[in-house]
C-alpha positions, 0 to 999 in steps of 0.5 A: 466467456473472457470479461475485462473489466477493472473487477475481472478476477482474471486479473493479475496481480488481484490476490497479492493486491488484495494481500496490501489492501488487507494491510492498508486496513489493518494499518488504520486499525493500529494506534497512528502514533504506535510503531506496529501500524508503521510496521504494516505499511513498510510491509505493504509498501515492499509487497506493493513495490514487488507487485509492481515489477512484475506487473509494470504500470498496473499498480501504480495508484496502489503504490501512491496510496501505501506511500501516502498513509505511511507519510501521513502516519510519519506526519502524525508522530511529527517525523517530517523529515522521514515523510517527506521522501513518501509523500 
């Protein structure tokens, strides 16, 4: 029997989504003003954009969350000009 719910383990991009979620969690453990958190978020954004190209329309909310989180980190670092395009 095939399930068709949002928690379906066979959904395309599930492993990649979990990896991106893990990067978001890892970035949250880093000091917000440190460079390490921004490096982790840059990796998450790149992976999310690649996933979105392969599976159009299914991971827009995840990409938005990655961009928003990165924008907030940049704002914490007083880098509003860099944060604006992400927000």
